[in-house]
PQR file of N, CA, C, O and H, with PARSE charges and radii, in Angstrom:
ATOM      1  N   MET A   1     -29.720 -29.147  73.977 -0.4000 1.5000
ATOM      2  CA  MET A   1     -29.381 -29.790  75.338 -0.0000 2.0000
ATOM      3  C   MET A   1     -28.003 -30.434  75.220  0.5500 1.7000
ATOM      4  O   MET A   1     -27.594 -30.577  74.068 -0.5500 1.4000
ATOM      5  N   ASN A   2     -27.313 -30.797  76.095 -0.4000 1.5000
ATOM      6  CA  ASN A   2     -26.051 -31.384  76.419 -0.0000 2.0000
ATOM      7  C   ASN A   2     -26.989 -33.488  76.215  0.5500 1.7000
ATOM      8  O   ASN A   2     -28.066 -34.069  76.355 -0.5500 1.4000
ATOM      9  H   ASN A   2     -27.646 -30.681  77.031  0.4000 1.0000
ATOM     10  N   GLN A   3     -26.114 -33.637  75.975 -0.4000 1.5000
ATOM     11  CA  GLN A   3     -26.455 -35.324  76.129 -0.0000 2.0000
ATOM     12  C   GLN A   3     -25.714 -36.248  76.660  0.5500 1.7000
ATOM     13  O   GLN A   3     -25.942 -37.398  77.034 -0.5500 1.4000
ATOM     14  H   GLN A   3     -25.240 -33.165  75.862  0.4000 1.0000
ATOM     15  N   GLY A   4     -24.659 -35.483  76.636 -0.4000 1.5000
ATOM     16  CA  GLY A   4     -23.810 -36.653  77.340 -0.0000 2.0000
ATOM     17  C   GLY A   4     -22.708 -35.739  77.621  0.5500 1.7000
ATOM     18  O   GLY A   4     -23.034 -34.554  77.559 -0.5500 1.4000
ATOM     19  H   GLY A   4     -24.474 -34.549  76.333  0.4000 1.0000
ATOM     20  N   LYS A   5     -21.347 -36.004  77.947 -0.4000 1.5000
ATOM     21  CA  LYS A   5     -19.621 -35.200  78.855 -0.0000 2.0000
ATOM     22  C   LYS A   5     -19.521 -33.828  77.597  0.5500 1.7000
ATOM     23  O   LYS A   5     -19.468 -33.723  76.372 -0.5500 1.4000
ATOM     24  H   LYS A   5     -21.082 -36.967  77.997  0.4000 1.0000
ATOM     25  N   TYR A   6     -19.535 -32.966  78.771 -0.4000 1.5000
ATOM     26  CA  TYR A   6     -18.734 -32.077  77.460 -0.0000 2.0000
ATOM     27  C   TYR A   6     -17.429 -32.494  76.713  0.5500 1.7000
ATOM     28  O   TYR A   6     -17.139 -33.682  76.580 -0.5500 1.4000
ATOM     29  H   TYR A   6     -19.577 -33.052  79.766  0.4000 1.0000
ATOM     30  N   VAL A   7     -16.698 -31.546  76.260 -0.4000 1.5000
ATOM     31  CA  VAL A   7     -15.690 -32.260  75.246 -0.0000 2.0000
ATOM     32  C   VAL A   7     -14.539 -31.983  76.340  0.5500 1.7000
ATOM     33  O   VAL A   7     -13.784 -32.946  76.479 -0.5500 1.4000
ATOM     34  H   VAL A   7     -16.933 -30.581  76.368  0.4000 1.0000
ATOM     35  N   PHE A   8     -14.377 -31.354  76.792 -0.4000 1.5000
ATOM     36  CA  PHE A   8     -13.058 -30.648  77.885 -0.0000 2.0000
ATOM     37  C   PHE A   8     -13.264 -31.845  78.675  0.5500 1.7000
ATOM     38  O   PHE A   8     -12.284 -32.579  78.542 -0.5500 1.4000
ATOM     39  H   PHE A   8     -14.989 -30.572  76.679  0.4000 1.0000
ATOM     40  N   SER A   9     -14.301 -32.431  79.582 -0.4000 1.5000
ATOM     41  CA  SER A   9     -13.769 -33.370  80.432 -0.0000 2.0000
ATOM     42  C   SER A   9     -13.459 -34.784  79.443  0.5500 1.7000
ATOM     43  O   SER A   9     -12.483 -35.473  79.741 -0.5500 1.4000
ATOM     44  H   SER A   9     -15.097 -31.835  79.690  0.4000 1.0000
ATOM     45  N   GLN A  10     -14.249 -35.142  78.370 -0.4000 1.5000
ATOM     46  CA  GLN A  10     -13.833 -36.202  77.635 -0.0000 2.0000
ATOM     47  C   GLN A  10     -11.585 -36.356  77.863  0.5500 1.7000
ATOM     48  O   GLN A  10     -10.683 -37.109  78.229 -0.5500 1.4000
ATOM     49  H   GLN A  10     -15.041 -34.582  78.128  0.4000 1.0000
ATOM     50  N   ILE A  11     -11.948 -34.699  77.178 -0.4000 1.5000
ATOM     51  CA  ILE A  11     -10.181 -35.067  77.324 -0.0000 2.0000
ATOM     52  C   ILE A  11      -9.627 -34.913  78.456  0.5500 1.7000
ATOM     53  O   ILE A  11      -8.443 -34.595  78.348 -0.5500 1.4000
ATOM     54  H   ILE A  11     -12.681 -34.088  76.881  0.4000 1.0000
ATOM     55  N   ILE A  12      -9.822 -34.963  79.006 -0.4000 1.5000
ATOM     56  CA  ILE A  12      -9.362 -34.881  80.464 -0.0000 2.0000
ATOM     57  C   ILE A  12      -9.167 -36.265  80.879  0.5500 1.7000
ATOM     58  O   ILE A  12      -8.105 -36.854  81.078 -0.5500 1.4000
ATOM     59  H   ILE A  12     -10.784 -35.222  79.094  0.4000 1.0000
ATOM     60  N   GLU A  13     -10.650 -36.788  81.000 -0.4000 1.5000
ATOM     61  CA  GLU A  13      -9.995 -38.622  80.933 -0.0000 2.0000
ATOM     62  C   GLU A  13      -9.168 -39.262  79.240  0.5500 1.7000
ATOM     63  O   GLU A  13      -8.794 -40.345  78.791 -0.5500 1.4000
ATOM     64  H   GLU A  13     -11.513 -36.309  80.838  0.4000 1.0000
ATOM     65  N   PHE A  14      -9.200 -38.320  78.938 -0.4000 1.5000
ATOM     66  CA  PHE A  14      -8.547 -39.149  77.932 -0.0000 2.0000
ATOM     67  C   PHE A  14      -6.807 -39.276  78.347  0.5500 1.7000
ATOM     68  O   PHE A  14      -6.173 -40.329  78.289 -0.5500 1.4000
ATOM     69  H   PHE A  14      -9.505 -37.440  79.303  0.4000 1.0000
ATOM     70  N   ILE A  15      -6.380 -38.255  78.667 -0.4000 1.5000
ATOM     71  CA  ILE A  15      -5.031 -37.970  79.622 -0.0000 2.0000
ATOM     72  C   ILE A  15      -4.776 -38.251  80.889  0.5500 1.7000
ATOM     73  O   ILE A  15      -4.642 -37.361  81.729 -0.5500 1.4000
ATOM     74  H   ILE A  15      -6.896 -37.399  78.713  0.4000 1.0000
ATOM     75  N   PRO A  16      -4.689 -39.448  81.146 -0.5600 1.5000
ATOM     76  CA  PRO A  16      -4.156 -39.779  82.581  0.2800 2.0000
ATOM     77  C   PRO A  16      -3.503 -38.808  83.006  0.5500 1.7000
ATOM     78  O   PRO A  16      -2.746 -38.068  82.377 -0.5500 1.4000
ATOM     79  N   ARG A  17      -3.908 -38.784  84.555 -0.4000 1.5000
ATOM     80  CA  ARG A  17      -2.865 -37.491  85.101 -0.0000 2.0000
ATOM     81  C   ARG A  17      -1.538 -38.385  85.769  0.5500 1.7000
ATOM     82  O   ARG A  17      -0.477 -37.800  85.550 -0.5500 1.4000
ATOM     83  H   ARG A  17      -4.523 -39.384  85.066  0.4000 1.0000
ATOM     84  N   TYR A  18      -1.389 -39.578  86.477 -0.4000 1.5000
ATOM     85  CA  TYR A  18       0.289 -39.734  86.945 -0.0000 2.0000
ATOM     86  C   TYR A  18       0.481 -40.018  85.344  0.5500 1.7000
ATOM     87  O   TYR A  18       1.406 -39.268  85.032 -0.5500 1.4000
ATOM     88  H   TYR A  18      -2.251 -40.053  86.654  0.4000 1.0000
ATOM     89  N   GLN A  19       0.132 -40.614  84.366 -0.4000 1.5000
ATOM     90  CA  GLN A  19       1.139 -40.212  82.846 -0.0000 2.0000
ATOM     91  C   GLN A  19       1.439 -39.397  82.650  0.5500 1.7000
ATOM     92  O   GLN A  19       2.327 -39.390  81.798 -0.5500 1.4000
ATOM     93  H   GLN A  19      -0.619 -41.223  84.619  0.4000 1.0000
ATOM     94  N   LEU A  20       1.052 -38.153  83.163 -0.4000 1.5000
ATOM     95  CA  LEU A  20       1.477 -36.723  82.212 -0.0000 2.0000
ATOM     96  C   LEU A  20       2.362 -36.663  84.078  0.5500 1.7000
ATOM     97  O   LEU A  20       3.553 -36.379  83.948 -0.5500 1.4000
ATOM     98  H   LEU A  20       0.330 -38.158  83.856  0.4000 1.0000
ATOM     99  N   ASP A  21       2.030 -36.830  85.274 -0.4000 1.5000
ATOM    100  CA  ASP A  21       3.308 -36.750  86.194 -0.0000 2.0000
ATOM    101  C   ASP A  21       4.333 -37.558  85.755  0.5500 1.7000
ATOM    102  O   ASP A  21       5.135 -36.866  85.128 -0.5500 1.4000
ATOM    103  H   ASP A  21       1.063 -37.061  85.380  0.4000 1.0000
ATOM    104  N   LYS A  22       4.599 -38.483  85.794 -0.4000 1.5000
ATOM    105  CA  LYS A  22       5.613 -39.410  85.367 -0.0000 2.0000
ATOM    106  C   LYS A  22       6.319 -38.794  84.435  0.5500 1.7000
ATOM    107  O   LYS A  22       7.501 -38.899  84.762 -0.5500 1.4000
ATOM    108  H   LYS A  22       3.947 -39.046  86.303  0.4000 1.0000
ATOM    109  N   LEU A  23       6.193 -38.074  83.221 -0.4000 1.5000
ATOM    110  CA  LEU A  23       6.833 -37.010  82.057 -0.0000 2.0000
ATOM    111  C   LEU A  23       7.304 -36.580  82.870  0.5500 1.7000
ATOM    112  O   LEU A  23       8.302 -37.091  83.378 -0.5500 1.4000
ATOM    113  H   LEU A  23       5.232 -37.989  82.955  0.4000 1.0000
ATOM    114  N   ALA A  24       6.548 -35.048  83.465 -0.4000 1.5000
ATOM    115  CA  ALA A  24       7.075 -34.263  84.462 -0.0000 2.0000
ATOM    116  C   ALA A  24       8.265 -34.216  84.961  0.5500 1.7000
ATOM    117  O   ALA A  24       9.195 -33.471  84.654 -0.5500 1.4000
ATOM    118  H   ALA A  24       5.737 -34.633  83.053  0.4000 1.0000
ATOM    119  N   ARG A  25       8.193 -35.296  85.993 -0.4000 1.5000
ATOM    120  CA  ARG A  25       9.257 -35.752  86.594 -0.0000 2.0000
ATOM    121  C   ARG A  25      10.801 -36.480  85.622  0.5500 1.7000
ATOM    122  O   ARG A  25      11.938 -36.096  85.895 -0.5500 1.4000
ATOM    123  H   ARG A  25       7.438 -35.901  86.243  0.4000 1.0000
ATOM    124  N   GLN A  26      10.560 -37.387  84.677 -0.4000 1.5000
ATOM    125  CA  GLN A  26      11.054 -37.708  84.125 -0.0000 2.0000
ATOM    126  C   GLN A  26      12.076 -36.608  83.528  0.5500 1.7000
ATOM    127  O   GLN A  26      13.284 -36.510  83.748 -0.5500 1.4000
ATOM    128  H   GLN A  26       9.636 -37.699  84.455  0.4000 1.0000
ATOM    129  N   TYR A  27      11.168 -35.729  82.630 -0.4000 1.5000
ATOM    130  CA  TYR A  27      12.164 -34.883  81.908 -0.0000 2.0000
ATOM    131  C   TYR A  27      12.150 -33.504  82.569  0.5500 1.7000
ATOM    132  O   TYR A  27      12.219 -32.396  82.037 -0.5500 1.4000
ATOM    133  H   TYR A  27      10.188 -35.808  82.452  0.4000 1.0000
ATOM    134  N   LYS A  28      11.995 -33.990  84.427 -0.4000 1.5000
ATOM    135  CA  LYS A  28      12.426 -32.284  84.924 -0.0000 2.0000
ATOM    136  C   LYS A  28      11.371 -31.063  84.590  0.5500 1.7000
ATOM    137  O   LYS A  28      11.935 -29.977  84.453 -0.5500 1.4000
ATOM    138  H   LYS A  28      11.938 -34.890  84.859  0.4000 1.0000
ATOM    139  N   GLY A  29      10.439 -31.054  84.489 -0.4000 1.5000
ATOM    140  CA  GLY A  29       9.463 -30.277  83.361 -0.0000 2.0000
ATOM    141  C   GLY A  29       9.222 -29.400  84.478  0.5500 1.7000
ATOM    142  O   GLY A  29       9.679 -28.296  84.183 -0.5500 1.4000
ATOM    143  H   GLY A  29       9.981 -31.936  84.600  0.4000 1.0000
ATOM    144  N   ASP A  30       8.640 -29.394  85.785 -0.4000 1.5000
ATOM    145  CA  ASP A  30       8.241 -28.742  86.557 -0.0000 2.0000
ATOM    146  C   ASP A  30       9.367 -28.149  87.493  0.5500 1.7000
ATOM    147  O   ASP A  30       9.123 -27.033  87.951 -0.5500 1.4000
ATOM    148  H   ASP A  30       8.269 -30.292  86.024  0.4000 1.0000
ATOM    149  N   TRP A  31      10.521 -28.718  87.827 -0.4000 1.5000
ATOM    150  CA  TRP A  31      11.564 -28.196  87.741 -0.0000 2.0000
ATOM    151  C   TRP A  31      11.625 -26.423  88.814  0.5500 1.7000
ATOM    152  O   TRP A  31      11.876 -26.146  89.987 -0.5500 1.4000
ATOM    153  H   TRP A  31      10.719 -29.625  87.455  0.4000 1.0000
ATOM    154  N   HIS A  32      11.099 -25.336  87.119 -0.4000 1.5000
ATOM    155  CA  HIS A  32      11.196 -23.944  87.747 -0.0000 2.0000
ATOM    156  C   HIS A  32       9.707 -23.330  88.222  0.5500 1.7000
ATOM    157  O   HIS A  32       9.344 -22.232  88.644 -0.5500 1.4000
ATOM    158  H   HIS A  32      10.896 -25.561  86.166  0.4000 1.0000
ATOM    159  N   ALA A  33       9.169 -24.343  87.995 -0.4000 1.5000
ATOM    160  CA  ALA A  33       7.817 -24.076  88.725 -0.0000 2.0000
ATOM    161  C   ALA A  33       7.431 -23.700  89.684  0.5500 1.7000
ATOM    162  O   ALA A  33       7.691 -24.518  90.566 -0.5500 1.4000
ATOM    163  H   ALA A  33       9.464 -25.234  87.651  0.4000 1.0000
ATOM    164  N   LYS A  34       6.561 -22.284  90.300 -0.4000 1.5000
ATOM    165  CA  LYS A  34       6.138 -22.363  91.952 -0.0000 2.0000
ATOM    166  C   LYS A  34       4.734 -22.705  91.787  0.5500 1.7000
ATOM    167  O   LYS A  34       4.248 -23.661  92.392 -0.5500 1.4000
ATOM    168  H   LYS A  34       6.350 -21.619  89.583  0.4000 1.0000
ATOM    169  N   ASN A  35       4.197 -22.123  91.159 -0.4000 1.5000
ATOM    170  CA  ASN A  35       2.651 -22.898  91.050 -0.0000 2.0000
ATOM    171  C   ASN A  35       2.471 -22.803  90.385  0.5500 1.7000
ATOM    172  O   ASN A  35       1.545 -22.106  90.800 -0.5500 1.4000
ATOM    173  H   ASN A  35       4.592 -21.347  90.667  0.4000 1.0000
ATOM    174  N   LEU A  36       2.292 -22.756  88.896 -0.4000 1.5000
ATOM    175  CA  LEU A  36       1.582 -23.708  87.560 -0.0000 2.0000
ATOM    176  C   LEU A  36       2.409 -24.912  87.157  0.5500 1.7000
ATOM    177  O   LEU A  36       3.461 -24.857  86.520 -0.5500 1.4000
ATOM    178  H   LEU A  36       3.044 -23.323  88.559  0.4000 1.0000
ATOM    179  N   ASN A  37       1.825 -25.978  87.593 -0.4000 1.5000
ATOM    180  CA  ASN A  37       2.436 -27.294  87.601 -0.0000 2.0000
ATOM    181  C   ASN A  37       2.282 -27.690  86.290  0.5500 1.7000
ATOM    182  O   ASN A  37       1.838 -26.688  85.730 -0.5500 1.4000
ATOM    183  H   ASN A  37       0.970 -26.022  88.111  0.4000 1.0000
ATOM    184  N   SER A  38       2.398 -28.625  85.427 -0.4000 1.5000
ATOM    185  CA  SER A  38       2.762 -29.467  83.884 -0.0000 2.0000
ATOM    186  C   SER A  38       1.107 -29.666  83.663  0.5500 1.7000
ATOM    187  O   SER A  38       0.643 -29.315  82.579 -0.5500 1.4000
ATOM    188  H   SER A  38       2.758 -29.439  85.881  0.4000 1.0000
ATOM    189  N   TYR A  39       0.215 -30.230  84.691 -0.4000 1.5000
ATOM    190  CA  TYR A  39      -1.199 -30.426  84.523 -0.0000 2.0000
ATOM    191  C   TYR A  39      -1.864 -29.560  84.565  0.5500 1.7000
ATOM    192  O   TYR A  39      -2.880 -29.604  83.872 -0.5500 1.4000
ATOM    193  H   TYR A  39       0.592 -30.515  85.572  0.4000 1.0000
ATOM    194  N   ASN A  40      -1.588 -28.318  85.433 -0.4000 1.5000
ATOM    195  CA  ASN A  40      -2.518 -26.847  85.413 -0.0000 2.0000
ATOM    196  C   ASN A  40      -2.161 -26.240  84.194  0.5500 1.7000
ATOM    197  O   ASN A  40      -3.021 -25.909  83.377 -0.5500 1.4000
ATOM    198  H   ASN A  40      -0.762 -28.283  85.996  0.4000 1.0000
ATOM    199  N   HIS A  41      -1.334 -26.123  84.067 -0.4000 1.5000
ATOM    200  CA  HIS A  41      -1.069 -25.915  82.354 -0.0000 2.0000
ATOM    201  C   HIS A  41      -1.902 -25.955  81.613  0.5500 1.7000
ATOM    202  O   HIS A  41      -2.701 -25.187  81.078 -0.5500 1.4000
ATOM    203  H   HIS A  41      -0.635 -26.392  84.730  0.4000 1.0000
ATOM    204  N   LEU A  42      -1.394 -27.980  81.619 -0.4000 1.5000
ATOM    205  CA  LEU A  42      -2.449 -28.602  80.282 -0.0000 2.0000
ATOM    206  C   LEU A  42      -3.859 -28.040  80.493  0.5500 1.7000
ATOM    207  O   LEU A  42      -4.518 -27.470  79.623 -0.5500 1.4000
ATOM    208  H   LEU A  42      -0.745 -28.604  82.054  0.4000 1.0000
ATOM    209  N   LEU A  43      -4.086 -28.178  81.249 -0.4000 1.5000
ATOM    210  CA  LEU A  43      -5.828 -27.751  81.528 -0.0000 2.0000
ATOM    211  C   LEU A  43      -6.087 -26.443  81.347  0.5500 1.7000
ATOM    212  O   LEU A  43      -7.269 -26.220  81.085 -0.5500 1.4000
ATOM    213  H   LEU A  43      -3.550 -28.641  81.955  0.4000 1.0000
ATOM    214  N   HIS A  44      -5.473 -25.625  81.392 -0.4000 1.5000
ATOM    215  CA  HIS A  44      -5.487 -23.786  80.782 -0.0000 2.0000
ATOM    216  C   HIS A  44      -5.284 -23.967  79.697  0.5500 1.7000
ATOM    217  O   HIS A  44      -6.052 -23.207  79.106 -0.5500 1.4000
ATOM    218  H   HIS A  44      -4.513 -25.807  81.605  0.4000 1.0000
ATOM    219  N   LEU A  45      -4.631 -24.593  78.883 -0.4000 1.5000
ATOM    220  CA  LEU A  45      -4.254 -24.556  77.771 -0.0000 2.0000
ATOM    221  C   LEU A  45      -5.349 -25.447  76.730  0.5500 1.7000
ATOM    222  O   LEU A  45      -5.126 -25.526  75.522 -0.5500 1.4000
ATOM    223  H   LEU A  45      -4.007 -25.211  79.363  0.4000 1.0000
TER
END
């Protein structure tokens, strides 16, 4: 049985969302995206 957190939740906590959004704005990573932004893309990978 699972004794702690799942690996996926540990990875999500390791990468802060505000920092990813800040980098996406800085490098214009979401300028062409309509539905799938950088954070959702990271979660799907």
